C-alpha angles and dihedrals in degrees: 000000000000090000093047093050090047089053092049090050091052087051093054092044087058092047093054100032094098093059120102111254098261092048091047093056089049095050092046089063091055094056127075130178108213111247115169090193087075118080094213133015119196124207128182115238143157094041128125119285111249109260112256095029117113103234125191091217123124126216137262092262091053090054093050104038102017095048116018106026103026098076097056101113102200098051129094101225108204112192108202106208143051118341094245093067091051090049091054093057098042121084095340097107098042098232109182133202141181123201137203132224113311091003121127129228120190098169093110091060133080120211122194139149087220092215115212132198091274091055091053090051098045103022134261106235093106091051091049090052088049091052091052091050090050092048092052094046095048103032108014097208127190092224134029122191121196118200123193125222130204097278095050090057090048098051094040103239106175099225091172091060091049090049094051088051094048092048090053092047098049106025094233135112110273115176130185126206120201093209104143110175095242094060113107126357094279146356088291088085089058091054091054093048091048091050091051095049094045092051096045101043107022115025110084096020093115137045122209136185101244120204107175134114096213111024115178140168121228109220130187094018113121101180097241107183091352099304092143092052089058093045092049089049095055094039089048091053089054093048107258122145112215107209096184140351122214089238134312112100081356132137134210084230091062094042090060092068095034091115089074090075122105095211139023119215113210114203103162104035098190098054101043110021090102095062092039089059093047092052088054092052098041106035104016091246110149121209131223123206108231137174118203094175109104129012099259094053092040090056092048090049093047092050090045089054091050092047089053094057091039096206113147092211089052091049089050094047089047092055091046093055093044090054092047095048096041093050088057094057109027095091093050093046090050091053092051091047090056087052097045104034112136097017120131134220143200115211119194106159135143127248114016095320096101085060098038098046095056087072090046091054093042092060091057098045102266123127121211112225104173125026135169148144129252092212107009125140124219093266089061090059103029103027134259092285091079092057091097089054096051111108119224116239131199089258090053089057092056087074112070116229111230110219113207128195130208113279098229093201099043103028115105133149110247090201132018118263092248092052091049092052092048093050091044087069092056109034133028094261113168086347143095122196097202133234103279098064092064096046120105123250111274097023119124127237112197123185119212094357115202136207094260091055092043094055094043093049093044091054093049101037101032102209121199093220136022118201122196140099137299096280096070103019094100094043084061092049093051089058092054094257124129109239122201115199108223097182095071102004094240092272095310137098170052097196099168129107122355105322089040091061088057092050091050094046088051093052094046094049092048089050099043096040094050110118087219095093091062092066093057120092112207117214095258093059086064094054124097112269094210132033128189148126131252116249130221122032097322 
């Protein structure tokens, strides 16, 4: 093990050797080699990318509109800004939705004020008001959400004032999100802004008569490629009632009464942990960290849920559904494991996917050798216990903290304090242990990986698959390595739950085992193998 770690350290030294001294010191703090002999391993995260480095991060606007808000199906999302920003967040992530009778679905539409040069010079508030009027006349939505792009923040358009006037005029919920792209250091800031506004202006606006034994909310699930459909199917078989999803296949209408749930399930910790914590403080609804990607973690999460509710009928039903679903996929997974055994992967995906997919790969014989987040915080890597030690920066202070107070009428403890403490020892209740703790010795965790490091590490470690987003997918392909896009699934899916694991294994096997990659000559194959000088007088 000592020799292996030394070899990896030498590899990383080679990767960052070309940086200037100051940049090298910075990048070293963002890289950790997993070593279980150490009690704690610290990694730097959620800091500004070094100028000049090609980062794969997105912006605050992408995190707010593109991730959290965009999947809401009954909302007219008006992007106030140039058309390019609107295009980026429409249709790119393949959010899907189904609607019932008399429900509305606006996901197929793109709404933008399409700001031009004159709007930047003279202001765009009138154009935004006109866009709202047109949306009401044509679509008559129950909720409108306005998201700001960079130029809007720079010229000072007051989108919140416009939203208030429109709300008074039409008697519907009109919300504004000051999520200009330059706020914060990545899209993580946009998640926070979206969480704050949803909690302050949408949650609790509607009461329902709830008749369900096990009411839950699904949080941090965005229905990429139909994941939420598969999760809803399995949870429905067991007997759970999903009140609201934040926000894949979700609706503003359902979110209004989400406080009625007895448990919040947190899939993507980074994007939704803020609102999960506010639910706990305001309504007494605890949250459970779950992972519905891969059969092994899905089984664990389903059992944790049943343990939380503590109903013997639910526990038995959970085991029956697990057995039924597992039997349908075990043979296929075993076949793919035989095909892929010994392959290696790089995982560099946002949210919690860089963590979750390590388990998905492991089940089909693929080892993850490098993993990291685009916009993770230290608690995503090290676990929530480090939150008190994280220092606030000027960028953090750009994002207002929403202080919530206990709702005296609606707050009630779902479980006794003693029961909560007992369960917290057995299941991840109101807690996330982070990614690093589950990584194997000798594997590498890298925060905010860039193209330079990607190329260097690929050349040295030669993975069989590289998983990330669209920005670095083709960089990988040019190096002869199959790349699987896990931000939108490359037009495939679903990948969640039991059947989703088989879908993923099939797509990965088809990609890795394709003979195509043997015809590609990566740049280093064209480099001279030996270098030297002639001696003597020549």
